BAPA-929979 format. One record per residue: x, y, z of N, C-alpha, C in turn; residue number from 0. Coordinates in pm, whole numbers, plus 50000, padded with zeros to 5 digits. Atoms other than C-alpha are relative to their C-alpha. Layout:
# BAPA-929979
+--------+---------+-------+---------+----------+-------+--------+---------+-------+-----+
: n.east : n.north :  n.up : ca.east : ca.north : ca.up : c.east : c.north :  c.up : seq :
+--------+---------+-------+---------+----------+-------+--------+---------+-------+-----+
:      X :       Y :     Z :       X :        Y :     Z :      X :       Y :     Z : NUM :
...
+--------+---------+-------+---------+----------+-------+--------+---------+-------+-----+
***
This chain:
# BAPA-929979
+--------+---------+-------+---------+----------+-------+--------+---------+-------+-----+
: n.east : n.north :  n.up : ca.east : ca.north : ca.up : c.east : c.north :  c.up : seq :
+--------+---------+-------+---------+----------+-------+--------+---------+-------+-----+
:  49940 :   49912 : 50101 :   33172 :    04753 : 89634 :  49942 :   49970 : 49864 :   0 :
:  50043 :   50017 : 50139 :   33028 :    04809 : 89288 :  50124 :   49994 : 49912 :   1 :
:  49886 :   50018 : 50089 :   33266 :    04691 : 89018 :  50001 :   50111 : 49895 :   2 :
:  49996 :   49885 : 50092 :   33363 :    05014 : 88837 :  50122 :   49999 : 49909 :   3 :
:  49879 :   50011 : 50082 :   33716 :    04942 : 88708 :  50084 :   49886 : 50056 :   4 :
:  49915 :   50113 : 49958 :   33965 :    04654 : 88719 :  50143 :   50024 : 49955 :   5 :
:  49857 :   49998 : 50030 :   34342 :    04663 : 88738 :  50052 :   49858 : 50018 :   6 :
:  49949 :   50136 : 49998 :   34507 :    04331 : 88654 :  50152 :   49998 : 50013 :   7 :
:  49862 :   50045 : 50013 :   34847 :    04192 : 88734 :  50008 :   49920 : 49871 :   8 :
:  49985 :   50072 : 50127 :   34990 :    04011 : 88430 :  50043 :   49855 : 50021 :   9 :
:  49948 :   50136 : 49980 :   35209 :    03708 : 88516 :  49929 :   49933 : 50116 :  10 :
:  50067 :   50072 : 49894 :   35014 :    03452 : 88714 :  49857 :   50043 : 50022 :  11 :
:  50137 :   49951 : 49986 :   34688 :    03642 : 88673 :  49927 :   49994 : 49866 :  12 :
:  50056 :   50009 : 50135 :   34612 :    03695 : 88304 :  50073 :   49895 : 49917 :  13 :
:  49919 :   50091 : 50081 :   34898 :    03495 : 88152 :  50076 :   49901 : 50087 :  14 :
:  49917 :   50100 : 49935 :   35060 :    03170 : 88260 :  50137 :   50004 : 49933 :  15 :
:  49867 :   49973 : 50055 :   35419 :    03276 : 88197 :  50109 :   49915 : 50065 :  16 :
:  49900 :   50061 : 49912 :   35592 :    03045 : 88444 :  50103 :   49918 : 49923 :  17 :
:  49905 :   50087 : 50068 :   35746 :    02792 : 88205 :  50100 :   50078 : 49916 :  18 :
:  49907 :   49921 : 50080 :   35892 :    03052 : 87970 :  50099 :   50076 : 50089 :  19 :
:  49909 :   49933 : 49907 :   36035 :    03246 : 88264 :  50101 :   49901 : 50057 :  20 :
:  49911 :   50101 : 49943 :   36178 :    02928 : 88418 :  50102 :   49952 : 49897 :  21 :
:  49909 :   50046 : 50105 :   36325 :    02806 : 88089 :  50106 :   50106 : 49969 :  22 :
:  49906 :   49891 : 50031 :   36482 :    03146 : 88027 :  50105 :   50015 : 50109 :  23 :
:  49902 :   49985 : 49891 :   36641 :    03177 : 88370 :  50089 :   49878 : 50012 :  24 :
:  49914 :   50119 : 49995 :   36762 :    02818 : 88363 :  50105 :   50004 : 49889 :  25 :
:  49901 :   49981 : 50106 :   36932 :    02896 : 88031 :  50108 :   50099 : 50044 :  26 :
:  49905 :   49903 : 49947 :   37094 :    03195 : 88201 :  50094 :   49933 : 50100 :  27 :
:  49917 :   50068 : 49899 :   37213 :    02983 : 88492 :  50102 :   49907 : 49934 :  28 :
:  49908 :   50087 : 50073 :   37364 :    02735 : 88247 :  50114 :   50081 : 49938 :  29 :
:  49896 :   49914 : 50059 :   37549 :    03019 : 88071 :  50101 :   50045 : 50104 :  30 :
:  49913 :   49954 : 49892 :   37690 :    03126 : 88406 :  50069 :   49885 : 50073 :  31 :
:  49936 :   50115 : 49939 :   37791 :    02772 : 88501 :  49935 :   49950 : 50127 :  32 :
:  50071 :   50041 : 49880 :   37526 :    02714 : 88767 :  49892 :   49898 : 49966 :  33 :
:  50105 :   50099 : 50026 :   37271 :    02430 : 88803 :  49864 :   50066 : 49985 :  34 :
:  50135 :   49944 : 50018 :   36909 :    02486 : 88700 :  49919 :   49990 : 50128 :  35 :
:  50098 :   50007 : 49891 :   36625 :    02547 : 88942 :  49883 :   49913 : 49955 :  36 :
:  50122 :   50074 : 50032 :   36320 :    02321 : 88961 :  49891 :   50097 : 49958 :  37 :
:  50107 :   49913 : 50050 :   36017 :    02459 : 88779 :  49914 :   50054 : 50113 :  38 :
:  50087 :   49957 : 49891 :   35814 :    02473 : 89102 :  50061 :   50115 : 50080 :  39 :
:  49935 :   49892 : 49926 :   36074 :    02702 : 89264 :  49970 :   50136 : 49940 :  40 :
:  50019 :   49871 : 50066 :   36002 :    02969 : 89008 :  49871 :   50070 : 50041 :  41 :
:  50120 :   49933 : 49948 :   35659 :    03034 : 89159 :  50035 :   50102 : 50107 :  42 :
:  49957 :   49909 : 49894 :   35850 :    03205 : 89439 :  50122 :   50083 : 49961 :  43 :
:  49888 :   49922 : 50050 :   36138 :    03340 : 89233 :  49951 :   50120 : 49919 :  44 :
:  50051 :   49893 : 50087 :   35929 :    03547 : 88990 :  49904 :   50091 : 50077 :  45 :
:  50105 :   49914 : 49948 :   35694 :    03836 : 89056 :  50044 :   50137 : 50047 :  46 :
:  49954 :   49872 : 49945 :   35914 :    04119 : 89181 :  50105 :   50066 : 49913 :  47 :
:  49908 :   49935 : 50092 :   36106 :    04224 : 88873 :  50122 :   49914 : 49970 :  48 :
:  49890 :   50085 : 50049 :   36406 :    04087 : 88684 :  50120 :   50003 : 50094 :  49 :
:  49886 :   49995 : 49908 :   36667 :    04208 : 88935 :  49977 :   49908 : 50119 :  50 :
:  50030 :   50087 : 49887 :   36496 :    04034 : 89226 :  49998 :   49854 : 49956 :  51 :
:  49999 :   50137 : 50053 :   36445 :    03726 : 89009 :  50142 :   49948 : 49991 :  52 :
:  49860 :   50040 : 50010 :   36819 :    03716 : 88942 :  50058 :   49969 : 50138 :  53 :
:  49949 :   50020 : 49865 :   36901 :    03750 : 89311 :  49947 :   49870 : 50061 :  54 :
:  50059 :   50122 : 49944 :   36663 :    03469 : 89403 :  50047 :   49875 : 49928 :  55 :
:  49964 :   50118 : 50078 :   36771 :    03236 : 89123 :  50146 :   49961 : 50016 :  56 :
:  49857 :   50030 : 49988 :   37147 :    03263 : 89167 :  50028 :   49926 : 50130 :  57 :
:  49964 :   50070 : 49877 :   37307 :    03027 : 89420 :  50055 :   50097 : 50105 :  58 :
:  49941 :   49920 : 49893 :   37396 :    03172 : 89757 :  50151 :   49998 : 49985 :  59 :
:  49855 :   49989 : 50017 :   37753 :    03293 : 89752 :  50040 :   50049 : 49862 :  60 :
:  49971 :   49951 : 50136 :   37724 :    03404 : 89389 :  49907 :   50116 : 49964 :  61 :
:  50092 :   49889 : 50022 :   37501 :    03708 : 89430 :  50071 :   50134 : 50009 :  62 :
:  49923 :   49876 : 50004 :   37776 :    03965 : 89396 :  49950 :   50087 : 49886 :  63 :
:  50055 :   49903 : 50097 :   37700 :    04275 : 89192 :  50034 :   49968 : 49855 :  64 :
:  49971 :   50032 : 50140 :   37888 :    04176 : 88872 :  49923 :   49878 : 49949 :  65 :
:  50071 :   50120 : 50043 :   37728 :    03830 : 88860 :  49852 :   50029 : 49984 :  66 :
:  50142 :   49964 : 50011 :   37382 :    03971 : 88924 :  49976 :   50082 : 49874 :  67 :
:  50016 :   49916 : 50120 :   37431 :    04230 : 88650 :  50005 :   49914 : 49873 :  68 :
:  49994 :   50089 : 50116 :   37533 :    03959 : 88401 :  49873 :   49915 : 49991 :  69 :
:  50122 :   50080 : 49997 :   37236 :    03748 : 88508 :  49882 :   50078 : 49945 :  70 :
:  50109 :   49915 : 50049 :   36996 :    04036 : 88445 :  50013 :   50021 : 49849 :  71 :
:  49978 :   49978 : 50144 :   37152 :    04109 : 88105 :  49966 :   49875 : 49919 :  72 :
:  50026 :   50124 : 50071 :   37141 :    03745 : 87999 :  49851 :   49964 : 50003 :  73 :
:  50143 :   50032 : 49991 :   36782 :    03708 : 88123 :  49921 :   50080 : 49897 :  74 :
:  50069 :   49921 : 50102 :   36667 :    03990 : 87898 :  50021 :   49937 : 49861 :  75 :
:  49973 :   50064 : 50129 :   36834 :    03813 : 87605 :  49921 :   49870 : 49985 :  76 :
:  50065 :   50131 : 50008 :   36698 :    03467 : 87683 :  49848 :   50013 : 49997 :  77 :
:  50146 :   49984 : 49996 :   36347 :    03581 : 87767 :  49949 :   50066 : 49873 :  78 :
:  50037 :   49940 : 50127 :   36342 :    03792 : 87455 :  49979 :   49898 : 49889 :  79 :
:  50014 :   50106 : 50099 :   36371 :    03468 : 87257 :  49889 :   49901 : 50034 :  80 :
:  50091 :   50106 : 49955 :   36127 :    03259 : 87465 :  49866 :   50049 : 50054 :  81 :
:  50113 :   49949 : 49922 :   35857 :    03488 : 87605 :  49865 :   49948 : 49955 :  82 :
:  50130 :   50047 : 50050 :   35580 :    03342 : 87386 :  50002 :   49855 : 49956 :  83 :
:  49992 :   50140 : 50042 :   35691 :    02980 : 87342 :  49890 :   49917 : 50067 :  84 :
:  50098 :   50078 : 49924 :   35470 :    02831 : 87616 :  49895 :   50087 : 50069 :  85 :
:  50090 :   49908 : 49929 :   35296 :    03138 : 87760 :  49865 :   50008 : 49931 :  86 :
:  50136 :   49990 : 50050 :   34919 :    03144 : 87720 :  49911 :   50066 : 50104 :  87 :
:  50098 :   49952 : 49901 :   34621 :    03318 : 87882 :  49944 :   49882 : 50079 :  88 :
:  50066 :   50103 : 49920 :   34469 :    03120 : 88166 :  49860 :   49974 : 49945 :  89 :
:  50136 :   50035 : 50040 :   34146 :    02936 : 88091 :  49900 :   50094 : 50067 :  90 :
:  50102 :   49911 : 49948 :   33855 :    03174 : 88131 :  50034 :   50148 : 49992 :  91 :
:  49960 :   49860 : 50006 :   34056 :    03494 : 88093 :  49937 :   50073 : 49881 :  92 :
:  50057 :   49935 : 50119 :   33940 :    03570 : 87738 :  49852 :   50029 : 50021 :  93 :
:  50143 :   49981 : 49976 :   33577 :    03523 : 87841 :  49974 :   50110 : 50102 :  94 :
:  50015 :   49894 : 49900 :   33618 :    03744 : 88147 :  50024 :   50137 : 49938 :  95 :
:  49970 :   49871 : 50062 :   33779 :    04023 : 87945 :  49888 :   50042 : 49906 :  96 :
:  50110 :   49968 : 50091 :   33501 :    04002 : 87686 :  49878 :   50048 : 50077 :  97 :
:  50117 :   49960 : 49921 :   33232 :    04025 : 87955 :  50020 :   50138 : 50062 :  98 :
:  49972 :   49868 : 49942 :   33399 :    04321 : 88126 :  49991 :   50109 : 49893 :  99 :
:  50008 :   49903 : 50109 :   33435 :    04498 : 87792 :  49855 :   50024 : 49960 : 100 :
:  50141 :   49986 : 50036 :   33068 :    04430 : 87712 :  49926 :   50087 : 50100 : 101 :
:  50063 :   49919 : 49896 :   32974 :    04595 : 88040 :  50056 :   50141 : 50005 : 102 :
:  49942 :   49866 : 50003 :   33190 :    04897 : 87960 :  50085 :   50034 : 50120 : 103 :
:  49918 :   49978 : 49880 :   33414 :    04850 : 88264 :  50144 :   50031 : 49958 : 104 :
:  49862 :   49966 : 50036 :   33752 :    05027 : 88229 :  50099 :   49899 : 50057 : 105 :
:  49904 :   50102 : 49962 :   34049 :    04791 : 88244 :  50143 :   50051 : 49984 : 106 :
:  49858 :   49968 : 50010 :   34421 :    04827 : 88307 :  50085 :   49881 : 50039 : 107 :
:  49903 :   50102 : 49964 :   34731 :    04610 : 88345 :  50122 :   50068 : 50061 : 108 :
:  49878 :   49950 : 49936 :   35023 :    04671 : 88580 :  50089 :   49882 : 50034 : 109 :
:  49909 :   50114 : 49983 :   35325 :    04439 : 88579 :  50135 :   50046 : 50052 : 110 :
:  49861 :   49975 : 49964 :   35669 :    04417 : 88731 :  50097 :   49957 : 49891 : 111 :
:  49915 :   50016 : 50118 :   35799 :    04317 : 88389 :  50045 :   50139 : 49953 : 112 :
:  49967 :   49874 : 50066 :   35987 :    04589 : 88202 :  49883 :   50046 : 49913 : 113 :
:  50114 :   49943 : 50070 :   35742 :    04821 : 88031 :  49986 :   49948 : 49858 : 114 :
:  50009 :   50044 : 50139 :   35831 :    04710 : 87680 :  49950 :   49856 : 49990 : 115 :
:  50047 :   50138 : 50000 :   35783 :    04340 : 87758 :  49853 :   49991 : 50040 : 116 :
:  50140 :   49999 : 49956 :   35457 :    04416 : 87937 :  49907 :   50032 : 49883 : 117 :
:  50083 :   49959 : 50115 :   35313 :    04593 : 87633 :  50004 :   49895 : 49889 : 118 :
:  49987 :   50103 : 50102 :   35446 :    04323 : 87399 :  49913 :   49879 : 50034 : 119 :
:  50078 :   50117 : 49958 :   35288 :    04038 : 87598 :  49851 :   50026 : 49990 : 120 :
:  50143 :   49969 : 50004 :   34952 :    04210 : 87631 :  49953 :   50015 : 49856 : 121 :
:  50041 :   49977 : 50139 :   34942 :    04319 : 87268 :  49992 :   49873 : 49918 : 122 :
:  49996 :   50122 : 50081 :   35029 :    03977 : 87127 :  49912 :   49888 : 50054 : 123 :
:  50066 :   50115 : 49941 :   34864 :    03739 : 87373 :  49862 :   50030 : 50058 : 124 :
:  50132 :   49963 : 49949 :   34560 :    03932 : 87494 :  49935 :   50102 : 49906 : 125 :
:  50051 :   49902 : 50097 :   34432 :    04097 : 87176 :  49855 :   50038 : 50024 : 126 :
:  50141 :   49969 : 49976 :   34072 :    04079 : 87296 :  49982 :   50096 : 50117 : 127 :
:  50010 :   49911 : 49886 :   34152 :    04290 : 87601 :  49991 :   50146 : 49957 : 128 :
:  50015 :   49857 : 50031 :   34031 :    04649 : 87578 :  50056 :   50081 : 50117 : 129 :
:  49934 :   49938 : 49886 :   34284 :    04796 : 87817 :  50027 :   50148 : 49972 : 130 :
:  49976 :   49857 : 50014 :   34292 :    05168 : 87869 :  50139 :   50042 : 50041 : 131 :
:  49863 :   49973 : 49956 :   34638 :    05150 : 88028 :  50071 :   49868 : 50021 : 132 :
:  49917 :   50119 : 49982 :   34913 :    04887 : 88015 :  50139 :   50050 : 50038 : 133 :
:  49876 :   49944 : 49948 :   35215 :    04967 : 88230 :  50088 :   49892 : 50062 : 134 :
:  49900 :   50081 : 49933 :   35533 :    04793 : 88337 :  50103 :   50089 : 50066 : 135 :
:  49896 :   49924 : 49931 :   35847 :    04900 : 88518 :  50082 :   50079 : 49899 : 136 :
:  49917 :   49914 : 50085 :   36043 :    05188 : 88367 :  50087 :   50087 : 50091 : 137 :
:  49917 :   49914 : 49914 :   36311 :    05433 : 88488 :  49920 :   50102 : 50080 : 138 :
:  50083 :   49901 : 49931 :   36033 :    05674 : 88585 :  49885 :   49939 : 50079 : 139 :
:  50112 :   50067 : 49932 :   35795 :    05413 : 88730 :  50055 :   49886 : 50083 : 140 :
:  49945 :   50105 : 49914 :   35899 :    05204 : 89032 :  49917 :   49873 : 49994 : 141 :
:  50072 :   50127 : 50002 :   35806 :    04840 : 89062 :  49905 :   49990 : 50119 : 142 :
:  50089 :   50032 : 49890 :   35525 :    04711 : 89278 :  50079 :   49936 : 50114 : 143 :
:  50127 :   49947 : 49949 :   35440 :    04720 : 89569 :  49990 :   50151 : 50012 : 144 :
:  50019 :   49855 : 50005 :   35507 :    05092 : 89526 :  49869 :   50027 : 49924 : 145 :
:  50130 :   49980 : 50064 :   35157 :    05221 : 89439 :  50000 :   50097 : 49884 : 146 :
:  49996 :   49896 : 50103 :   35277 :    05477 : 89185 :  49940 :   49953 : 49868 : 147 :
:  50053 :   50051 : 50126 :   35197 :    05257 : 88885 :  49850 :   49981 : 50005 : 148 :
:  50144 :   50019 : 49986 :   34853 :    05166 : 89015 :  49926 :   50133 : 49997 : 149 :
:  50062 :   49867 : 50001 :   34772 :    05531 : 89076 :  50008 :   50064 : 49862 : 150 :
:  49988 :   49950 : 50137 :   34899 :    05617 : 88729 :  49891 :   49940 : 49911 : 151 :
:  50108 :   50064 : 50076 :   34658 :    05361 : 88580 :  49866 :   50065 : 50033 : 152 :
:  50126 :   49937 : 49960 :   34372 :    05512 : 88781 :  49984 :   50136 : 49933 : 153 :
:  50006 :   49871 : 50067 :   34459 :    05853 : 88641 :  49973 :   49988 : 49852 : 154 :
:  50020 :   50021 : 50144 :   34478 :    05720 : 88285 :  49855 :   49963 : 49969 : 155 :
:  50137 :   50046 : 50026 :   34135 :    05557 : 88316 :  49894 :   50096 : 50052 : 156 :
:  50095 :   49901 : 49949 :   33977 :    05851 : 88498 :  49904 :   49944 : 50104 : 157 :
:  50081 :   50062 : 49896 :   33847 :    05635 : 88783 :  50074 :   50014 : 50133 : 158 :
:  49932 :   49989 : 49871 :   33923 :    05705 : 89153 :  50054 :   49865 : 50047 : 159 :
:  49943 :   50127 : 49956 :   34148 :    05439 : 89310 :  49906 :   49916 : 50085 : 160 :
:  50087 :   50077 : 49911 :   33887 :    05343 : 89569 :  49880 :   49938 : 49929 : 161 :
:  50104 :   50066 : 50078 :   33654 :    05235 : 89287 :  50057 :   49889 : 49911 : 162 :
:  49932 :   50106 : 50075 :   33905 :    04981 : 89150 :  50000 :   49869 : 50077 : 163 :
:  49960 :   50133 : 49956 :   33928 :    04609 : 89199 :  50140 :   49975 : 49944 : 164 :
:  49867 :   50037 : 50044 :   34292 :    04499 : 89184 :  50010 :   49848 : 50011 : 165 :
:  49992 :   50145 : 50002 :   34327 :    04133 : 89079 :  50144 :   49957 : 49975 : 166 :
:  49864 :   50049 : 50013 :   34664 :    03966 : 89135 :  50020 :   49871 : 50074 : 167 :
:  49978 :   50135 : 49947 :   34824 :    03643 : 89249 :  50111 :   49991 : 50104 : 168 :
:  49889 :   50006 : 49904 :   35105 :    03740 : 89491 :  49981 :   50101 : 50113 : 169 :
:  50001 :   49904 : 49890 :   35169 :    03920 : 89817 :  50030 :   50141 : 49950 : 170 :
:  49966 :   49869 : 50056 :   35322 :    04202 : 89613 :  49877 :   50069 : 49943 : 171 :
:  50122 :   49941 : 50058 :   34992 :    04254 : 89431 :  49904 :   50048 : 50108 : 172 :
:  50092 :   49961 : 49894 :   34785 :    04260 : 89749 :  50052 :   50125 : 50073 : 173 :
:  49940 :   49883 : 49936 :   35028 :    04509 : 89906 :  49986 :   50124 : 49913 : 174 :
:  50016 :   49888 : 50093 :   35013 :    04727 : 89595 :  49858 :   50052 : 50004 : 175 :
:  50141 :   49960 : 49996 :   34634 :    04728 : 89599 :  49969 :   50080 : 50125 : 176 :
:  50028 :   49931 : 49874 :   34620 :    04826 : 89965 :  50066 :   50137 : 50004 : 177 :
:  49929 :   49872 : 49998 :   34881 :    05099 : 89922 :  49934 :   50102 : 49908 : 178 :
:  50065 :   49909 : 50095 :   34686 :    05245 : 89627 :  49855 :   50030 : 50039 : 179 :
:  50139 :   49980 : 49960 :   34351 :    05229 : 89808 :  49901 :   49925 : 49915 : 180 :
:  50087 :   50084 : 50083 :   34209 :    04963 : 89576 :  49960 :   49874 : 50076 : 181 :
:  50045 :   50123 : 49936 :   34022 :    04644 : 89667 :  50090 :   49884 : 49959 : 182 :
:  49909 :   50109 : 50036 :   34276 :    04356 : 89685 :  49923 :   49869 : 49981 : 183 :
:  50067 :   50125 : 50033 :   34142 :    04041 : 89515 :  50107 :   49901 : 49954 : 184 :
:  49896 :   50098 : 50027 :   34354 :    03726 : 89503 :  49958 :   49896 : 49897 : 185 :
:  50022 :   50101 : 50105 :   34381 :    03491 : 89202 :  50065 :   49869 : 50042 : 186 :
:  49948 :   50128 : 49950 :   34417 :    03133 : 89326 :  50055 :   49910 : 49890 : 187 :
:  49946 :   50080 : 50110 :   34504 :    02999 : 88980 :  50143 :   50039 : 49966 : 188 :
:  49867 :   49949 : 50033 :   34834 :    03187 : 88982 :  50113 :   49930 : 50072 : 189 :
:  49875 :   50057 : 49954 :   35173 :    03137 : 89141 :  50006 :   49976 : 50151 : 190 :
:  49986 :   50008 : 49854 :   35106 :    03169 : 89516 :  49873 :   49945 : 50065 : 191 :
:  50108 :   50067 : 49928 :   34884 :    03011 : 89782 :  49907 :   50100 : 50068 : 192 :
:  50101 :   49917 : 49935 :   34573 :    03143 : 89953 :  50054 :   50064 : 50128 : 193 :
:  49950 :   49949 : 49872 :   34756 :    03183 : 90285 :  50083 :   50126 : 49980 : 194 :
:  49919 :   49881 : 50027 :   35003 :    03430 : 90136 :  49912 :   50118 : 49962 : 195 :
:  50087 :   49892 : 50046 :   34730 :    03631 : 89969 :  49921 :   50059 : 50116 : 196 :
:  50078 :   49951 : 49885 :   34516 :    03653 : 90284 :  50089 :   50075 : 50098 : 197 :
:  49910 :   49933 : 49907 :   34815 :    03743 : 90501 :  50044 :   50136 : 49949 : 198 :
:  49956 :   49874 : 50061 :   34897 :    04024 : 90258 :  49884 :   50096 : 49975 : 199 :
:  50111 :   49906 : 50006 :   34550 :    04176 : 90270 :  49889 :   49971 : 49901 : 200 :
:  50108 :   50032 : 50096 :   34334 :    03998 : 90010 :  49864 :   50003 : 50070 : 201 :
:  50136 :   49992 : 49946 :   33967 :    04076 : 90074 :  49910 :   49894 : 49940 : 202 :
:  50077 :   50103 : 50071 :   33833 :    03824 : 89822 :  50100 :   49907 : 49934 : 203 :
:  49920 :   50098 : 50073 :   33985 :    03503 : 89683 :  49913 :   49937 : 49892 : 204 :
:  50073 :   50055 : 50112 :   33881 :    03370 : 89343 :  50066 :   49871 : 49953 : 205 :
:  49948 :   50128 : 50046 :   33917 :    03011 : 89222 :  50027 :   49999 : 49851 : 206 :
:  49982 :   49994 : 50146 :   33890 :    03099 : 88852 :  49963 :   50139 : 49952 : 207 :
:  50024 :   49863 : 50047 :   33879 :    03416 : 88640 :  49852 :   50038 : 49994 : 208 :
:  50142 :   49969 : 50014 :   33506 :    03392 : 88575 :  49930 :   50033 : 50130 : 209 :
:  50061 :   49970 : 49870 :   33441 :    03428 : 88949 :  50010 :   50148 : 50037 : 210 :
:  49978 :   49861 : 49961 :   33545 :    03795 : 88947 :  49871 :   50077 : 50016 : 211 :
:  50124 :   49922 : 49995 :   33205 :    03942 : 88870 :  49912 :   49957 : 50116 : 212 :
:  50085 :   50049 : 49892 :   33013 :    03720 : 89110 :  50062 :   50029 : 50135 : 213 :
:  49933 :   49976 : 49873 :   33274 :    03759 : 89384 :  49985 :   50144 : 50047 : 214 :
:  50013 :   49859 : 49962 :   33258 :    04138 : 89377 :  49855 :   50034 : 50033 : 215 :
:  50141 :   49976 : 49970 :   32878 :    04136 : 89368 :  49964 :   49946 : 50136 : 216 :
:  50026 :   50058 : 49869 :   32868 :    03905 : 89671 :  50059 :   50087 : 50110 : 217 :
:  49937 :   49914 : 49900 :   33112 :    04130 : 89859 :  49919 :   50127 : 50020 : 218 :
:  50082 :   49879 : 49989 :   32895 :    04431 : 89781 :  49875 :   49974 : 50084 : 219 :
:  50120 :   50036 : 49922 :   32590 :    04252 : 89922 :  50033 :   49989 : 50148 : 220 :
:  49962 :   50017 : 49859 :   32775 :    04161 : 90242 :  50026 :   50134 : 50068 : 221 :
:  49962 :   49871 : 49941 :   32887 :    04521 : 90293 :  49886 :   50101 : 50007 : 222 :
:  50114 :   49906 : 49994 :   32544 :    04677 : 90256 :  49946 :   50013 : 50142 : 223 :
+--------+---------+-------+---------+----------+-------+--------+---------+-------+-----+
***
């Protein structure tokens, strides 16, 4: 496959957001009278939207609708105060984005964060990114792995879905890529392991951001 456009996941792919997410949810759990979760647990708690994060973080037996609703509300408050305290781009991301921009390759971001937080994070923490579309979850846009958001990005950038590389770090990302007809590429520096990515359909695994260009070129050679 020739690299014609790239759609990025955000958390665990472009930005290391784990500590701010963990600190925020642990503050929520404390407000609700529950014990905190270990930081490592959050690699499997995050990734599928704030509602699912609340369900996974709350102790079993306390996942009733009112408690979950309070957890979601409090998480928006806590994360709104902490989203940029420890969050930073992964090493090599800025250089990758600069190289892709220099090559004139269209870029997009699709996250399971709320749309406003997605745009805020990208605008403040990835200023060098020349993204033609930055989308998160909204009332009119379902969360991943529904492919609607990925297809919307393709439409915004004017590139057919089958000419996209989709780079993400979770099973949800690989499933989204496959459902949208994009090439699923797994980011091993993110939140999940290689086994999960491969089982969910990853065609290429990358050890670091700078491997994206070489990895896609190698795949194209193998497929000739």
